TISE-639211 format. One record per residue (C-alpha): residue in one letter; residue number from 0; x, y, z. Coordinates in nm, 4 decimals. Example, Ala and Ser with C-alpha at 12.3 -4.5 7.8 and 13.67 -1.06 7.14 Angstrom:
BEGIN
+---+-----+----------+----------+----------+
| r |   k |        X |        Y |        Z |
+---+-----+----------+----------+----------+
| A |   0 |   1.2300 |  -0.4500 |   0.7800 |
| S |   1 |   1.3670 |  -0.1060 |   0.7140 |
+---+-----+----------+----------+----------+
END
This chain:
BEGIN
+---+-----+----------+----------+----------+
| r |   k |        X |        Y |        Z |
+---+-----+----------+----------+----------+
| X |   0 |  -0.8094 |  -6.8290 |  -6.3879 |
| X |   1 |  -0.4389 |  -6.8107 |  -6.3151 |
| X |   2 |  -0.4109 |  -6.4856 |  -6.5156 |
| X |   3 |  -0.6942 |  -6.3316 |  -6.3162 |
| X |   4 |  -0.5358 |  -6.4289 |  -5.9852 |
| X |   5 |  -0.1982 |  -6.2937 |  -6.1012 |
| X |   6 |  -0.3486 |  -5.9577 |  -6.2070 |
| X |   7 |  -0.5393 |  -5.9280 |  -5.8798 |
| X |   8 |  -0.2249 |  -6.0046 |  -5.6844 |
| X |   9 |  -0.0227 |  -5.7390 |  -5.8671 |
| X |  10 |  -0.3005 |  -5.4768 |  -5.8313 |
| X |  11 |  -0.3340 |  -5.5473 |  -5.4623 |
| X |  12 |   0.0411 |  -5.5204 |  -5.4222 |
| X |  13 |   0.0494 |  -5.1818 |  -5.5936 |
| X |  14 |  -0.2404 |  -5.0508 |  -5.3858 |
| X |  15 |  -0.0726 |  -5.1577 |  -5.0658 |
| X |  16 |   0.2551 |  -4.9945 |  -5.1686 |
| X |  17 |   0.0906 |  -4.6694 |  -5.2763 |
| X |  18 |  -0.1317 |  -4.6431 |  -4.9686 |
| X |  19 |   0.1707 |  -4.6764 |  -4.7421 |
| X |  20 |   0.3884 |  -4.4373 |  -4.9446 |
| X |  21 |   0.4673 |  -4.1331 |  -4.7344 |
| X |  22 |   0.5365 |  -3.9199 |  -5.0400 |
| X |  23 |   0.1658 |  -3.8512 |  -5.0864 |
| X |  24 |   0.1704 |  -3.6521 |  -4.7641 |
| X |  25 |   0.4467 |  -3.4173 |  -4.8818 |
| X |  26 |   0.3753 |  -3.0446 |  -4.8918 |
| X |  27 |   0.5087 |  -2.8999 |  -5.2164 |
| X |  28 |   0.7355 |  -2.6076 |  -5.1463 |
| X |  29 |   0.6851 |  -2.3344 |  -5.4054 |
| X |  30 |   1.0160 |  -2.1725 |  -5.3191 |
| X |  31 |   0.8608 |  -1.8230 |  -5.2876 |
| X |  32 |   0.8830 |  -1.6567 |  -4.9510 |
| X |  33 |   0.5473 |  -1.5162 |  -4.8356 |
| X |  34 |   0.5212 |  -1.1792 |  -4.6706 |
| X |  35 |   0.5765 |  -1.1907 |  -4.2937 |
| X |  36 |   0.2490 |  -1.1703 |  -4.1039 |
| X |  37 |   0.3386 |  -0.8213 |  -3.9803 |
| X |  38 |   0.3841 |  -0.6825 |  -4.3316 |
| X |  39 |   0.0821 |  -0.8658 |  -4.4728 |
| X |  40 |  -0.1376 |  -0.7277 |  -4.1938 |
| X |  41 |   0.0076 |  -0.3824 |  -4.2581 |
| X |  42 |  -0.0854 |  -0.4006 |  -4.6265 |
| X |  43 |  -0.4399 |  -0.5204 |  -4.5547 |
| X |  44 |  -0.5051 |  -0.2551 |  -4.2878 |
| X |  45 |  -0.3681 |   0.0250 |  -4.5079 |
| X |  46 |  -0.5910 |  -0.0775 |  -4.7990 |
| X |  47 |  -0.8899 |  -0.0629 |  -4.5658 |
| X |  48 |  -0.7685 |   0.2748 |  -4.4385 |
| X |  49 |  -0.7534 |   0.4046 |  -4.7984 |
| X |  50 |  -1.1255 |   0.3401 |  -4.8340 |
| X |  51 |  -1.2047 |   0.5086 |  -4.5009 |
| X |  52 |  -0.9786 |   0.8039 |  -4.5863 |
| X |  53 |  -1.1575 |   0.8669 |  -4.9166 |
| X |  54 |  -1.5023 |   0.8451 |  -4.7618 |
| X |  55 |  -1.4202 |   1.0825 |  -4.4742 |
| X |  56 |  -1.2637 |   1.3488 |  -4.6970 |
| X |  57 |  -1.5203 |   1.3231 |  -4.9763 |
| X |  58 |  -1.8252 |   1.3329 |  -4.7478 |
| X |  59 |  -1.7010 |   1.6311 |  -4.5472 |
| X |  60 |  -1.5957 |   1.8239 |  -4.8591 |
| X |  61 |  -1.9334 |   1.7598 |  -5.0244 |
| X |  62 |  -2.1106 |   1.8724 |  -4.7075 |
| X |  63 |  -1.9127 |   2.1985 |  -4.7049 |
| X |  64 |  -1.9787 |   2.2608 |  -5.0761 |
| X |  65 |  -2.3498 |   2.2053 |  -5.0250 |
| X |  66 |  -2.3698 |   2.4256 |  -4.7158 |
| X |  67 |  -2.1696 |   2.7353 |  -4.8096 |
| X |  68 |  -2.2369 |   3.0034 |  -5.0636 |
| X |  69 |  -1.8796 |   3.1348 |  -5.0705 |
| X |  70 |  -1.6952 |   3.0496 |  -5.3882 |
| X |  71 |  -1.3501 |   3.0367 |  -5.2270 |
| X |  72 |  -1.4589 |   2.7854 |  -4.9638 |
| X |  73 |  -1.6215 |   2.5680 |  -5.2301 |
| X |  74 |  -1.3039 |   2.5808 |  -5.4345 |
| X |  75 |  -1.0887 |   2.4914 |  -5.1341 |
| X |  76 |  -1.3156 |   2.1976 |  -5.0516 |
| X |  77 |  -1.2826 |   2.0707 |  -5.4081 |
| X |  78 |  -0.9065 |   2.1158 |  -5.4094 |
| X |  79 |  -0.8836 |   1.9383 |  -5.0737 |
| X |  80 |  -1.0711 |   1.6360 |  -5.2115 |
| X |  81 |  -0.8553 |   1.6258 |  -5.5222 |
| X |  82 |  -0.5209 |   1.6718 |  -5.3450 |
| X |  83 |  -0.5844 |   1.4548 |  -5.0398 |
| X |  84 |  -0.7347 |   1.1549 |  -5.2199 |
| X |  85 |  -0.4960 |   1.1510 |  -5.5163 |
| X |  86 |  -0.1734 |   1.2126 |  -5.3214 |
| X |  87 |  -0.2596 |   0.9789 |  -5.0321 |
| X |  88 |  -0.2755 |   0.6907 |  -5.2831 |
| X |  89 |   0.0896 |   0.7389 |  -5.3693 |
| X |  90 |   0.1720 |   0.6770 |  -5.0048 |
| X |  91 |  -0.0691 |   0.3916 |  -4.9350 |
| X |  92 |  -0.0266 |   0.1763 |  -5.2448 |
| X |  93 |   0.3468 |   0.1096 |  -5.2338 |
| X |  94 |   0.5089 |  -0.2298 |  -5.2764 |
| X |  95 |   0.6980 |  -0.2225 |  -4.9460 |
| X |  96 |   0.4449 |  -0.2415 |  -4.6590 |
| X |  97 |   0.6565 |  -0.0721 |  -4.3910 |
| X |  98 |   0.7333 |   0.2149 |  -4.6297 |
| X |  99 |   0.3616 |   0.2484 |  -4.7092 |
| X | 100 |   0.2830 |   0.2636 |  -4.3383 |
| X | 101 |   0.5390 |   0.5327 |  -4.2558 |
| X | 102 |   0.4683 |   0.7365 |  -4.5702 |
| X | 103 |   0.0922 |   0.7309 |  -4.5043 |
| X | 104 |   0.1549 |   0.8390 |  -4.1467 |
| X | 105 |   0.3740 |   1.1234 |  -4.2731 |
| X | 106 |   0.1098 |   1.2344 |  -4.5238 |
| X | 107 |  -0.1639 |   1.2437 |  -4.2593 |
| X | 108 |   0.0650 |   1.4331 |  -4.0220 |
| X | 109 |   0.1582 |   1.6833 |  -4.2957 |
| X | 110 |  -0.2076 |   1.7330 |  -4.3836 |
| X | 111 |  -0.3097 |   1.7806 |  -4.0199 |
| X | 112 |  -0.0283 |   2.0301 |  -3.9585 |
| X | 113 |  -0.1119 |   2.2197 |  -4.2784 |
| X | 114 |  -0.4798 |   2.2534 |  -4.1859 |
| X | 115 |  -0.4277 |   2.3268 |  -3.8153 |
| X | 116 |  -0.1131 |   2.5380 |  -3.8040 |
| X | 117 |   0.0158 |   2.5898 |  -4.1562 |
| X | 118 |  -0.0977 |   2.7822 |  -4.4588 |
| X | 119 |  -0.4309 |   2.6002 |  -4.4693 |
| X | 120 |  -0.5607 |   2.7027 |  -4.1266 |
| X | 121 |  -0.8026 |   2.9624 |  -4.2743 |
| X | 122 |  -0.9140 |   2.7921 |  -4.5962 |
| X | 123 |  -1.2569 |   2.6769 |  -4.4790 |
| X | 124 |  -1.3885 |   2.9666 |  -4.2728 |
| X | 125 |  -1.6454 |   2.8555 |  -4.0175 |
| X | 126 |  -1.5958 |   2.4912 |  -4.1228 |
| X | 127 |  -1.2247 |   2.4934 |  -4.0353 |
| X | 128 |  -1.2651 |   2.3252 |  -3.6913 |
| X | 129 |  -1.4548 |   2.0336 |  -3.8474 |
| X | 130 |  -1.1915 |   1.9882 |  -4.1190 |
| X | 131 |  -0.9141 |   2.0020 |  -3.8588 |
| X | 132 |  -1.0856 |   1.7429 |  -3.6447 |
| X | 133 |  -1.1270 |   1.4997 |  -3.9364 |
| X | 134 |  -0.7603 |   1.5451 |  -4.0332 |
| X | 135 |  -0.6537 |   1.4721 |  -3.6747 |
| X | 136 |  -0.8757 |   1.1632 |  -3.6613 |
| X | 137 |  -0.7207 |   1.0289 |  -3.9817 |
| X | 138 |  -0.3731 |   1.0841 |  -3.8394 |
| X | 139 |  -0.4710 |   0.9092 |  -3.5147 |
| X | 140 |  -0.6090 |   0.6154 |  -3.7123 |
| X | 141 |  -0.2907 |   0.5531 |  -3.9107 |
| X | 142 |  -0.0875 |   0.5929 |  -3.5897 |
| X | 143 |  -0.3084 |   0.3271 |  -3.4316 |
| X | 144 |  -0.2384 |   0.0946 |  -3.7253 |
| X | 145 |   0.1351 |   0.1534 |  -3.6798 |
| X | 146 |   0.1070 |   0.0689 |  -3.3114 |
| X | 147 |  -0.0896 |  -0.2503 |  -3.3894 |
| X | 148 |   0.1512 |  -0.3992 |  -3.6420 |
| X | 149 |   0.4857 |  -0.2800 |  -3.5033 |
| X | 150 |   0.7006 |  -0.3739 |  -3.2088 |
| X | 151 |   0.7581 |  -0.1070 |  -2.9451 |
| X | 152 |   1.1063 |  -0.0282 |  -3.0789 |
| X | 153 |   0.9904 |  -0.0087 |  -3.4406 |
| X | 154 |   0.6955 |   0.2108 |  -3.3466 |
| X | 155 |   0.9152 |   0.4655 |  -3.1692 |
| X | 156 |   1.1626 |   0.4604 |  -3.4592 |
| X | 157 |   0.8836 |   0.5234 |  -3.7082 |
| X | 158 |   0.7339 |   0.7983 |  -3.4908 |
| X | 159 |   1.0660 |   0.9820 |  -3.4580 |
| X | 160 |   1.1154 |   0.9673 |  -3.8341 |
| X | 161 |   0.7605 |   1.0956 |  -3.8965 |
| X | 162 |   0.8130 |   1.3857 |  -3.6543 |
| X | 163 |   1.1436 |   1.4904 |  -3.8094 |
| X | 164 |   1.0365 |   1.4486 |  -4.1717 |
| X | 165 |   0.7138 |   1.6443 |  -4.1208 |
| X | 166 |   0.9012 |   1.9375 |  -3.9696 |
| X | 167 |   1.1470 |   1.9430 |  -4.2580 |
| X | 168 |   0.8874 |   1.8956 |  -4.5358 |
| X | 169 |   0.5619 |   2.0805 |  -4.4538 |
| X | 170 |   0.2911 |   2.1209 |  -4.7160 |
| X | 171 |   0.2914 |   2.4598 |  -4.8863 |
| X | 172 |  -0.0475 |   2.4423 |  -5.0602 |
| X | 173 |  -0.3652 |   2.2386 |  -5.0654 |
| X | 174 |  -0.2521 |   2.0327 |  -5.3657 |
| X | 175 |  -0.0176 |   1.8415 |  -5.1281 |
| X | 176 |   0.2712 |   1.7925 |  -5.3719 |
| X | 177 |   0.5328 |   1.5586 |  -5.2237 |
| X | 178 |   0.8170 |   1.3185 |  -5.3064 |
| X | 179 |   0.9169 |   0.9666 |  -5.2020 |
| X | 180 |   1.0413 |   0.8997 |  -4.8497 |
| X | 181 |   1.1721 |   0.5454 |  -4.9075 |
| X | 182 |   1.5419 |   0.6291 |  -4.9387 |
| X | 183 |   1.5426 |   0.8547 |  -4.6323 |
| X | 184 |   1.3424 |   0.5992 |  -4.4355 |
| X | 185 |   1.5824 |   0.3168 |  -4.5238 |
| X | 186 |   1.8739 |   0.5374 |  -4.4232 |
| X | 187 |   1.7065 |   0.6071 |  -4.0887 |
| X | 188 |   1.6461 |   0.2335 |  -4.0394 |
| X | 189 |   2.0012 |   0.1446 |  -4.1426 |
| X | 190 |   1.8873 |  -0.0432 |  -4.4528 |
| X | 191 |   2.0265 |  -0.0381 |  -4.8036 |
| X | 192 |   1.7802 |   0.0328 |  -5.0844 |
| X | 193 |   1.9070 |  -0.2744 |  -5.2694 |
| X | 194 |   1.8268 |  -0.5156 |  -4.9844 |
| X | 195 |   1.5272 |  -0.3421 |  -4.8279 |
| X | 196 |   1.2808 |  -0.5475 |  -5.0340 |
| X | 197 |   1.3358 |  -0.9189 |  -4.9722 |
| X | 198 |   1.0015 |  -1.0445 |  -5.1036 |
| X | 199 |   0.6810 |  -0.9125 |  -5.2525 |
| X | 200 |   0.4931 |  -1.2152 |  -5.1194 |
| X | 201 |   0.3500 |  -1.5189 |  -5.2901 |
| X | 202 |   0.1628 |  -1.4947 |  -5.6167 |
| X | 203 |  -0.1840 |  -1.4809 |  -5.4469 |
| X | 204 |  -0.0582 |  -1.1982 |  -5.2238 |
| X | 205 |   0.0799 |  -1.0038 |  -5.5206 |
| X | 206 |  -0.2401 |  -1.0540 |  -5.7219 |
| X | 207 |  -0.4505 |  -0.9381 |  -5.4255 |
| X | 208 |  -0.2384 |  -0.6231 |  -5.3932 |
| X | 209 |  -0.2727 |  -0.5535 |  -5.7647 |
| X | 210 |  -0.6497 |  -0.6022 |  -5.7479 |
| X | 211 |  -0.6772 |  -0.3499 |  -5.4634 |
| X | 212 |  -0.4793 |  -0.0926 |  -5.6627 |
| X | 213 |  -0.6939 |  -0.1367 |  -5.9736 |
| X | 214 |  -1.0178 |  -0.1183 |  -5.7762 |
| X | 215 |  -0.9109 |   0.2006 |  -5.6005 |
| X | 216 |  -0.7962 |   0.3582 |  -5.9274 |
| X | 217 |  -1.1228 |   0.2798 |  -6.1079 |
| X | 218 |  -1.3272 |   0.4196 |  -5.8174 |
| X | 219 |  -1.1413 |   0.7479 |  -5.7631 |
| X | 220 |  -0.9964 |   0.8650 |  -6.0942 |
| X | 221 |  -1.3347 |   0.9408 |  -6.2601 |
| X | 222 |  -1.4312 |   1.1370 |  -5.9492 |
| X | 223 |  -1.1083 |   1.3381 |  -5.9540 |
| X | 224 |  -1.1597 |   1.4260 |  -6.3212 |
| X | 225 |  -1.5158 |   1.5385 |  -6.2490 |
| X | 226 |  -1.4065 |   1.7434 |  -5.9469 |
| X | 227 |  -1.1361 |   1.9151 |  -6.1535 |
| X | 228 |  -1.3908 |   2.0313 |  -6.4085 |
| X | 229 |  -1.6269 |   2.1355 |  -6.1312 |
| X | 230 |  -1.3457 |   2.3440 |  -5.9799 |
| X | 231 |  -1.3102 |   2.5217 |  -6.3110 |
| X | 232 |  -1.6771 |   2.6234 |  -6.3113 |
| X | 233 |  -1.6431 |   2.7586 |  -5.9577 |
| X | 234 |  -1.3272 |   2.9482 |  -6.0532 |
| X | 235 |  -1.5102 |   3.1024 |  -6.3470 |
| X | 236 |  -1.8003 |   3.1967 |  -6.1196 |
| X | 237 |  -2.0409 |   2.9689 |  -6.3035 |
| X | 238 |  -2.3055 |   2.7515 |  -6.1450 |
| X | 239 |  -2.5887 |   2.5608 |  -6.3124 |
| X | 240 |  -2.8044 |   2.8770 |  -6.3425 |
| X | 241 |  -2.5145 |   3.0788 |  -6.4874 |
| X | 242 |  -2.4410 |   2.8079 |  -6.7419 |
| X | 243 |  -2.8032 |   2.8065 |  -6.8562 |
| X | 244 |  -2.8096 |   3.1849 |  -6.8775 |
| X | 245 |  -2.4836 |   3.1856 |  -7.0695 |
| X | 246 |  -2.6237 |   2.9326 |  -7.3176 |
| X | 247 |  -2.9332 |   3.1490 |  -7.3696 |
| X | 248 |  -2.7127 |   3.4535 |  -7.4192 |
| X | 249 |  -2.4989 |   3.2744 |  -7.6753 |
| X | 250 |  -2.8090 |   3.1514 |  -7.8581 |
| X | 251 |  -2.9520 |   3.5046 |  -7.8654 |
| X | 252 |  -2.6239 |   3.6452 |  -7.9911 |
| X | 253 |  -2.6083 |   3.3801 |  -8.2632 |
| X | 254 |  -2.9581 |   3.4661 |  -8.3783 |
| X | 255 |  -2.8643 |   3.8337 |  -8.3848 |
| X | 256 |  -2.5588 |   3.7547 |  -8.5960 |
| X | 257 |  -2.7786 |   3.5542 |  -8.8317 |
| X | 258 |  -3.0206 |   3.8451 |  -8.8629 |
| X | 259 |  -2.7390 |   4.0930 |  -8.9212 |
| X | 260 |  -2.5817 |   3.8664 |  -9.1818 |
| X | 261 |  -2.9142 |   3.8455 |  -9.3647 |
| X | 262 |  -3.0166 |   4.2131 |  -9.3545 |
| X | 263 |  -2.6912 |   4.4063 |  -9.2994 |
| X | 264 |  -2.3948 |   4.2077 |  -9.4260 |
| X | 265 |  -2.1657 |   4.5063 |  -9.3815 |
| X | 266 |  -2.2071 |   4.4783 |  -9.0000 |
| X | 267 |  -2.1220 |   4.1097 |  -8.9767 |
| X | 268 |  -1.7571 |   4.1709 |  -8.8889 |
| X | 269 |  -1.8417 |   4.3728 |  -8.5783 |
| X | 270 |  -2.0923 |   4.1088 |  -8.4643 |
| X | 271 |  -1.8356 |   3.8336 |  -8.4993 |
| X | 272 |  -1.5816 |   4.0392 |  -8.3052 |
| X | 273 |  -1.8365 |   4.0896 |  -8.0270 |
| X | 274 |  -1.9026 |   3.7151 |  -8.0125 |
| X | 275 |  -1.5309 |   3.6420 |  -7.9995 |
| X | 276 |  -1.4879 |   3.8906 |  -7.7127 |
| X | 277 |  -1.7546 |   3.7123 |  -7.5094 |
| X | 278 |  -1.6506 |   3.3559 |  -7.5796 |
| X | 279 |  -1.2735 |   3.3935 |  -7.6059 |
| X | 280 |  -1.1877 |   3.4244 |  -7.2340 |
| X | 281 |  -1.4266 |   3.1451 |  -7.1434 |
| X | 282 |  -1.2754 |   2.9098 |  -7.3990 |
| X | 283 |  -0.9225 |   2.9999 |  -7.2870 |
| X | 284 |  -1.0019 |   2.9244 |  -6.9208 |
| X | 285 |  -1.1772 |   2.6007 |  -7.0138 |
| X | 286 |  -0.8787 |   2.4933 |  -7.2214 |
| X | 287 |  -0.6402 |   2.5739 |  -6.9348 |
| X | 288 |  -0.8476 |   2.3816 |  -6.6817 |
| X | 289 |  -0.8857 |   2.0867 |  -6.9164 |
| X | 290 |  -0.5085 |   2.0805 |  -6.9717 |
| X | 291 |  -0.4515 |   2.0722 |  -6.5951 |
| X | 292 |  -0.7004 |   1.7878 |  -6.5587 |
| X | 293 |  -0.5338 |   1.5879 |  -6.8354 |
| X | 294 |  -0.1949 |   1.6483 |  -6.6767 |
| X | 295 |  -0.3145 |   1.5207 |  -6.3379 |
| X | 296 |  -0.4803 |   1.2178 |  -6.4967 |
| X | 297 |  -0.1620 |   1.1527 |  -6.6923 |
| X | 298 |   0.0453 |   1.1598 |  -6.3737 |
| X | 299 |  -0.1923 |   0.9161 |  -6.2061 |
| X | 300 |  -0.1925 |   0.6932 |  -6.5143 |
| X | 301 |   0.1881 |   0.6854 |  -6.5244 |
| X | 302 |   0.2007 |   0.5964 |  -6.1542 |
| X | 303 |  -0.0514 |   0.3182 |  -6.2085 |
| X | 304 |   0.1365 |   0.1842 |  -6.5124 |
| X | 305 |   0.4597 |   0.1753 |  -6.3129 |
| X | 306 |   0.2851 |  -0.0086 |  -6.0308 |
| X | 307 |   0.1243 |  -0.2531 |  -6.2736 |
| X | 308 |   0.4554 |  -0.3146 |  -6.4485 |
| X | 309 |   0.6252 |  -0.3775 |  -6.1156 |
| X | 310 |   0.3518 |  -0.6191 |  -6.0094 |
| X | 311 |   0.3522 |  -0.7898 |  -6.3506 |
| X | 312 |   0.7268 |  -0.8527 |  -6.3367 |
| X | 313 |   0.7032 |  -0.9789 |  -5.9807 |
| X | 314 |   0.4131 |  -1.2113 |  -6.0622 |
| X | 315 |   0.5932 |  -1.3372 |  -6.3732 |
| X | 316 |   0.9060 |  -1.4141 |  -6.1736 |
| X | 317 |   0.6937 |  -1.5845 |  -5.9084 |
| X | 318 |   0.5139 |  -1.8008 |  -6.1645 |
| X | 319 |   0.8395 |  -1.9017 |  -6.3347 |
| X | 320 |   1.0070 |  -1.9872 |  -6.0053 |
| X | 321 |   0.7072 |  -2.1803 |  -5.8787 |
| X | 322 |   0.6837 |  -2.3729 |  -6.2063 |
| X | 323 |   1.0503 |  -2.4733 |  -6.1871 |
| X | 324 |   1.0189 |  -2.5748 |  -5.8238 |
| X | 325 |   0.6997 |  -2.7745 |  -5.8856 |
| X | 326 |   0.8525 |  -2.9556 |  -6.1854 |
| X | 327 |   1.1603 |  -3.0368 |  -5.9792 |
| X | 328 |   0.9422 |  -3.1666 |  -5.6971 |
| X | 329 |   0.7405 |  -3.3760 |  -5.9427 |
| X | 330 |   1.0579 |  -3.5321 |  -6.0842 |
| X | 331 |   1.1838 |  -3.6163 |  -5.7369 |
| X | 332 |   0.8385 |  -3.7415 |  -5.6420 |
| X | 333 |   0.8155 |  -3.9705 |  -5.9441 |
| X | 334 |   1.1616 |  -4.1177 |  -5.8838 |
| X | 335 |   1.1024 |  -4.1758 |  -5.5152 |
| X | 336 |   0.7573 |  -4.3124 |  -5.5898 |
| X | 337 |   0.9026 |  -4.5770 |  -5.8231 |
| X | 338 |   1.1724 |  -4.6659 |  -5.5711 |
| X | 339 |   0.9212 |  -4.6861 |  -5.2882 |
| X | 340 |   0.6863 |  -4.8965 |  -5.5020 |
| X | 341 |   0.9532 |  -5.1514 |  -5.5938 |
| X | 342 |   1.0758 |  -5.1615 |  -5.2357 |
| X | 343 |   0.7259 |  -5.2354 |  -5.1096 |
| X | 344 |   0.6715 |  -5.4912 |  -5.3861 |
| X | 345 |   0.9921 |  -5.6726 |  -5.2900 |
| X | 346 |   0.8984 |  -5.6718 |  -4.9224 |
| X | 347 |   0.5496 |  -5.7971 |  -5.0055 |
| X | 348 |   0.6883 |  -6.0713 |  -5.2321 |
| X | 349 |   0.9273 |  -6.1899 |  -4.9594 |
| X | 350 |   0.6473 |  -6.1981 |  -4.7065 |
| X | 351 |   0.4195 |  -6.3758 |  -4.9533 |
| X | 352 |   0.6835 |  -6.6411 |  -5.0303 |
| X | 353 |   0.7491 |  -6.6906 |  -4.6609 |
| X | 354 |   0.3767 |  -6.7320 |  -4.5999 |
| X | 355 |   0.3446 |  -6.9786 |  -4.8880 |
| X | 356 |   0.6426 |  -7.1765 |  -4.7575 |
| X | 357 |   0.4889 |  -7.1850 |  -4.4114 |
| X | 358 |   0.1591 |  -7.3057 |  -4.5575 |
| X | 359 |   0.3401 |  -7.5779 |  -4.7541 |
| X | 360 |   0.5274 |  -7.6883 |  -4.4456 |
| X | 361 |   0.2061 |  -7.7058 |  -4.2507 |
| X | 362 |   0.0142 |  -7.8833 |  -4.5257 |
| X | 363 |   0.2918 |  -8.1363 |  -4.5957 |
| X | 364 |   0.4210 |  -8.1818 |  -4.2445 |
| X | 365 |   0.0834 |  -8.2113 |  -4.0716 |
| X | 366 |  -0.0062 |  -8.5612 |  -4.2127 |
| X | 367 |   0.3407 |  -8.6969 |  -4.1228 |
| X | 368 |   0.3172 |  -8.5488 |  -3.7778 |
| X | 369 |  -0.0302 |  -8.6871 |  -3.7200 |
| X | 370 |   0.0778 |  -9.0310 |  -3.8525 |
| X | 371 |   0.3801 |  -9.0310 |  -3.6250 |
| X | 372 |   0.1752 |  -8.9348 |  -3.3210 |
| X | 373 |  -0.0930 |  -9.1953 |  -3.4055 |
| X | 374 |   0.1624 |  -9.4756 |  -3.4485 |
| X | 375 |   0.3388 |  -9.3827 |  -3.1265 |
| X | 376 |   0.0107 |  -9.3782 |  -2.9375 |
| X | 377 |  -0.0914 |  -9.7243 |  -3.0711 |
| X | 378 |   0.2504 |  -9.8631 |  -2.9894 |
| X | 379 |   0.2302 |  -9.7402 |  -2.6315 |
| X | 380 |  -0.1127 |  -9.8973 |  -2.5878 |
| X | 381 |   0.0172 | -10.2371 |  -2.7089 |
| X | 382 |   0.3036 | -10.2178 |  -2.4634 |
| X | 383 |   0.0646 | -10.1389 |  -2.1805 |
| X | 384 |  -0.1611 | -10.4375 |  -2.2673 |
| X | 385 |   0.1276 | -10.6803 |  -2.2820 |
+---+-----+----------+----------+----------+
END
């Protein structure tokens, strides 16, 4: 019975000490600085804008291709889809949110200027006004995002840089080839490239950014490869009917060669030469177009690998740092928990001993007190009677 009471007393003491321990309310600090709300909002809005950008360009280009019978306009619509969607991703999906914002704004401004006033102002014939309007709307949208997430001073600084950079670096063709603006932007902002990036965000933020990049890549790269091959067929003047006719012609020529080989073997060389003359240019153009497609896909793959490697290193560093910080916090927590527990146990033991002593005093002193009071009362009564 005594052992049971002792165990219950100790358990109750521990529960009381743990329930009052303030360490259980501590918020573990991972040590990784999250992205400021401005930059996190910028990243989220730009990723949403990437989806809207692709849809607007792709839908309009497809509408033009389906509506026109002119080969050049169809080709330009295809090249516009390929160049705008692939090159805009290099601006949008950057690690530094403010650089992504300004670079995307620059790209949209360059595209709008190219289609409205530059070399691309006559690429789409009667559809040119519609293309120009969509390009202007996309530029207005990214400018609105910049105004939402930036202070007034930052917005005007960004706008001045966009204006100047666009004038100095206009697009020359519809493939929209361009370089990085980060170094020039940091110079304009008075920042050093080595200290411009202070944090990539917490691990969930970095993983979310990586997921957006992968999702966009998987959605658009198969389309770009398909559009590149489709552009080749338009360049060669081949549509679905032409391809079928060409296949029938090749089959007929093959049967003729087979007949000649069977009945007039001496004429086989001339038949083979004729076949080579018909198929040679087509094969050469197909090989050239396929090489261009592979080159573009290779460039996109290299860019994605670099982005993935950058994110992987950042996430690895974040995980290692967070693990060290958490283990350090756990060590401190365990030490302080033991100290707090013993402190509470000592306080509880002192209070318990004081309570027991008080109970003993009451239990032992009460009979003496009552006896004293009773004797005094009886003595006083005897005095009063006498």
